[in-house]
C-alpha positions in Angstrom: -5.9 29.2 45.8 -3.3 29.4 43.2 -2.8 26.7 40.6 0.3 25.1 42.2 -0.9 25.2 45.8 -2.4 21.9 47.1 -2.4 20.6 43.6 -1.9 17.0 44.9 -5.4 17.2 46.5 -7.1 18.6 43.5 -8.7 16.8 40.5 -6.7 16.7 37.3 -7.3 20.0 35.5 -5.8 18.9 32.1 -8.3 19.5 29.4 -10.4 21.9 31.4 -11.6 25.1 29.7 -10.4 28.5 30.7 -14.0 29.3 31.8 -14.1 26.3 34.0 -10.7 27.1 35.6 -11.8 30.7 36.1 -14.9 29.5 37.9 -12.7 27.3 40.1 -10.5 30.3 41.0 -13.6 32.5 41.7 -15.1 29.9 43.9 -11.8 29.2 45.8 -11.4 33.0 46.5 -15.0 33.4 47.6 -14.9 30.5 50.0 -11.6 31.6 51.4 -13.0 35.1 51.9 -16.0 33.8 53.7 -14.5 31.1 55.8 -10.8 31.7 56.5 -11.5 33.8 59.5 -13.8 31.1 61.0 -11.3 28.3 60.3 -8.6 30.2 62.1 -10.6 30.6 65.3 -9.6 28.5 68.2 -11.6 25.4 68.9 -13.9 26.0 71.9 -12.8 24.2 75.1 -16.3 22.6 75.4 -15.9 21.0 72.0 -12.4 19.7 72.8 -13.7 18.2 76.0 -16.5 16.4 74.1 -14.0 15.0 71.6 -11.6 13.9 74.3 -14.4 12.3 76.3 -15.6 10.4 73.2 -12.1 9.0 72.7 -12.2 7.1 76.0 
């Protein structure tokens, strides 16, 4: 993620070291690389049915 993106949901980065910020960027990129494809997959119909059944 870039610094400005979703900044309202991130902890305050004032006073953090460059090394700490670099680690955050590295981690964000790695997690996106690993999981963006999975997060974009459609939710299986069976799971949606279980969720809907649980609501009632």
